[in-house]
PADODO-40713 format. One line per 4 residues: number of its first residue (from 1); their letters; for each residue z, y, x of N, C-alpha, C. Coordinates in nm, 3 decimals. Each point is the difference from the previous one (the first is absolute). Layout:
residues N
NUM = A = Z:Y:X:Z:Y:X:Z:Y:X ~ ...
end
This chain:
residues 89
1 = MLAL = 3.762:-0.862:-1.511:-0.145:0.016:-0.026:-0.070:-0.118:0.060 ~ -0.081:-0.066:-0.076:-0.068:-0.121:0.047:-0.154:0.037:0.014 ~ -0.054:-0.002:0.119:-0.141:0.021:0.016:-0.072:-0.139:-0.018 ~ -0.106:0.007:-0.066:-0.078:-0.123:-0.029:-0.121:0.002:0.083
5 = APTC = -0.063:-0.114:0.020:-0.118:-0.020:0.079:-0.115:0.079:-0.050 ~ -0.079:0.048:0.086:-0.131:0.068:-0.043:-0.083:-0.095:-0.082 ~ -0.080:0.059:-0.094:-0.061:-0.091:-0.093:-0.149:0.014:-0.002 ~ -0.056:0.119:-0.001:-0.145:0.018:-0.027:-0.059:0.068:0.118
9 = SNAS = -0.126:-0.033:0.028:-0.067:0.056:0.110:-0.068:0.138:-0.039 ~ -0.030:0.019:-0.128:-0.062:0.119:-0.042:0.025:0.026:-0.149 ~ -0.039:0.120:-0.044:0.030:0.037:-0.139:-0.066:-0.078:-0.102 ~ -0.106:-0.071:0.036:-0.076:-0.078:-0.108:0.042:-0.146:0.001
13 = SSCV = 0.075:-0.051:0.091:0.039:-0.135:-0.002:0.122:-0.022:-0.088 ~ 0.015:-0.122:-0.041:0.103:-0.035:-0.094:0.132:-0.029:0.073 ~ 0.115:-0.001:-0.070:0.124:-0.026:0.067:0.058:-0.140:-0.045 ~ -0.076:-0.096:0.015:0.033:-0.134:-0.047:0.120:-0.063:0.079
17 = DLPS = 0.027:0.050:0.117:0.110:-0.064:0.076:0.134:0.056:-0.037 ~ 0.011:0.097:-0.090:0.124:0.055:-0.046:0.054:-0.064:-0.116 ~ 0.135:-0.004:-0.019:0.057:-0.047:-0.124:-0.047:0.098:-0.112 ~ 0.004:-0.044:-0.125:-0.069:0.068:-0.108:0.055:0.147:-0.015
21 = TQRV = 0.130:0.020:0.010:0.047:0.136:-0.017:-0.041:0.100:0.106 ~ -0.011:-0.054:0.124:-0.047:0.081:0.113:-0.151:0.021:-0.011 ~ -0.066:-0.101:-0.047:-0.148:0.008:-0.023:-0.037:0.108:-0.096 ~ 0.083:0.010:-0.112:-0.023:0.108:-0.102:0.028:0.134:0.063
25 = AAET = 0.102:0.014:0.081:0.031:0.133:0.071:-0.108:0.033:0.094 ~ -0.051:-0.099:0.078:-0.104:0.026:0.092:-0.131:0.044:-0.069 ~ -0.038:-0.065:-0.106:-0.122:0.035:-0.075:0.022:0.130:-0.062 ~ 0.112:0.037:-0.059:0.024:0.125:-0.062:-0.012:0.110:0.112
29 = AKNY = 0.057:-0.023:0.111:-0.002:0.102:0.113:-0.153:0.018:0.048 ~ -0.058:-0.112:0.014:-0.145:0.017:0.052:-0.084:0.080:-0.105 ~ 0.014:-0.026:-0.128:-0.077:0.075:-0.093:0.038:0.146:-0.006 ~ 0.130:0.030:0.014:0.055:0.129:0.001:-0.054:0.081:0.127
33 = IFRT = -0.002:-0.070:0.116:-0.048:0.057:0.124:-0.151:0.028:-0.013 ~ -0.072:-0.085:-0.057:-0.147:0.022:-0.011:-0.024:0.124:-0.089 ~ 0.074:0.022:-0.106:-0.020:0.116:-0.084:0.056:0.127:0.053 ~ 0.119:-0.005:0.065:0.068:0.119:0.050:-0.036:0.041:0.140
37 = YPDF = -0.043:-0.088:0.084:-0.031:0.029:0.138:-0.144:-0.050:0.025 ~ -0.104:0.054:-0.059:-0.131:-0.059:0.015:-0.058:0.008:0.140 ~ 0.055:0.089:0.083:-0.044:0.012:0.136:0.060:-0.104:0.094 ~ 0.099:-0.079:-0.050:0.072:-0.089:0.081:-0.084:-0.131:0.012
41 = KADG = -0.033:-0.045:0.112:-0.070:-0.121:0.023:0.090:-0.114:0.055 ~ 0.014:-0.104:-0.082:0.092:-0.112:0.033:-0.071:-0.113:0.081 ~ -0.127:0.023:0.025:-0.084:-0.108:0.072:0.075:-0.048:0.130 ~ 0.031:-0.127:0.011:0.060:-0.059:0.113:0.144:0.024:0.014
45 = LCLQ = 0.066:0.070:-0.103:0.146:0.023:0.002:0.073:-0.106:-0.084 ~ 0.114:-0.031:0.037:0.080:-0.100:-0.071:0.103:0.062:-0.091 ~ -0.006:-0.047:-0.127:0.092:0.053:-0.100:0.144:-0.064:0.027 ~ 0.100:0.085:-0.013:0.133:-0.038:0.026:0.087:0.033:-0.128
49 = VTDS = 0.074:-0.101:-0.052:0.093:0.023:-0.114:0.143:-0.021:0.043 ~ 0.083:0.105:-0.024:0.139:-0.005:0.046:0.093:0.008:-0.123 ~ 0.100:-0.089:-0.007:0.099:0.001:-0.105:0.102:0.106:0.034 ~ 0.018:0.101:-0.089:0.095:0.104:0.018:0.091:0.011:-0.115
53 = QEKW = 0.081:-0.099:-0.028:0.097:-0.003:-0.111:-0.063:0.009:-0.136 ~ -0.017:0.121:-0.065:-0.051:0.010:-0.139:-0.155:0.022:0.004 ~ -0.055:0.011:0.116:-0.145:0.036:0.010:-0.069:-0.088:0.108 ~ -0.129:0.002:-0.015:-0.091:-0.056:0.107:-0.061:0.114:0.076
57 = EVTY = -0.002:-0.008:0.132:-0.073:0.103:0.079:-0.120:-0.069:0.058 ~ -0.115:0.054:-0.037:-0.133:-0.057:0.039:-0.073:0.105:0.086 ~ -0.043:-0.050:0.113:-0.082:0.084:0.097:-0.088:-0.087:0.083 ~ -0.072:0.058:0.089:-0.091:-0.068:0.089:0.057:-0.001:0.141
61 = RLPA = 0.000:-0.104:0.066:0.040:-0.002:0.140:-0.111:0.058:0.083 ~ 0.030:0.099:0.076:-0.104:0.068:0.079:0.000:-0.057:0.139 ~ -0.120:-0.002:0.066:-0.011:-0.047:0.137:0.078:0.093:0.098 ~ 0.035:-0.053:0.111:0.075:0.076:0.102:-0.060:0.138:0.040
65 = DRIG = -0.137:0.004:-0.009:-0.068:0.130:0.041:0.001:0.107:-0.102 ~ 0.061:-0.026:-0.128:0.007:0.098:-0.102:0.145:0.036:-0.024 ~ 0.038:0.128:-0.010:0.133:0.042:-0.023:0.038:0.014:-0.147 ~ -0.099:0.021:-0.080:0.035:0.019:-0.146:-0.124:0.012:-0.087
69 = GAPV = 0.022:0.034:-0.120:-0.110:0.017:-0.093:-0.003:-0.101:-0.107 ~ 0.088:-0.094:0.005:-0.003:-0.104:-0.106:0.077:0.043:-0.125 ~ -0.050:-0.031:-0.117:0.081:0.031:-0.125:0.116:-0.096:-0.011 ~ 0.110:0.047:-0.056:0.114:-0.081:-0.034:0.020:0.015:-0.159
73 = VLID = 0.010:-0.112:-0.063:0.017:0.008:-0.143:0.133:-0.075:-0.037 ~ 0.086:0.065:-0.074:0.122:-0.062:-0.048:-0.008:-0.039:-0.146 ~ 0.023:-0.125:-0.023:-0.014:-0.057:-0.135:0.127:-0.052:-0.051 ~ 0.036:0.037:-0.121:0.122:-0.045:-0.070:-0.019:-0.153:-0.025
77 = KQAG = 0.102:-0.073:0.043:-0.008:-0.152:-0.019:0.005:-0.039:-0.147 ~ 0.080:0.064:-0.079:0.016:-0.036:-0.141:-0.120:0.044:-0.087 ~ -0.041:0.117:0.022:-0.112:0.046:-0.088:-0.140:-0.015:0.057 ~ -0.005:-0.026:0.132:-0.130:-0.020:0.063:-0.084:0.121:0.010
81 = KVLR = 0.065:0.123:-0.005:-0.071:0.121:-0.003:0.021:0.076:0.135 ~ -0.092:0.080:0.034:0.010:0.080:0.123:0.102:0.108:-0.021 ~ 0.101:0.008:0.085:0.103:0.100:-0.005:-0.049:0.121:0.080 ~ -0.052:-0.014:0.114:-0.061:0.107:0.072:-0.076:-0.053:0.117
85 = SYRT = -0.072:0.095:0.066:-0.079:-0.043:0.117:-0.005:0.116:0.096 ~ -0.036:-0.033:0.127:-0.019:0.102:0.097:-0.082:-0.062:0.105 ~ -0.045:0.086:0.097:-0.089:-0.044:0.100:0.074:0.038:0.140 ~ 0.003:-0.098:0.084:0.062:0.026:0.134:-0.095:0.086:0.084
89 = Q = 0.062:0.067:0.095:-0.081:0.091:0.090:0.013:-0.042:0.144
end
């Protein structure tokens, strides 16, 4: 599993620092999170994209004073579609 560098500071910023396939995964995940978890506030949080074989795992890196609550979105690399999502606790 290869963890990639954090990319975005908040849900509205673009992911221009990512390679194109990871950028698509990050944007897909951000849009999905916006619709599915409307109470989640990404302000000041850093988006993280992890390569997990056949899928991308996209989440937000939480500060040390938070134990959970970030959505995690798994995206199929081939189809670019959300496979599933969950929220940490």
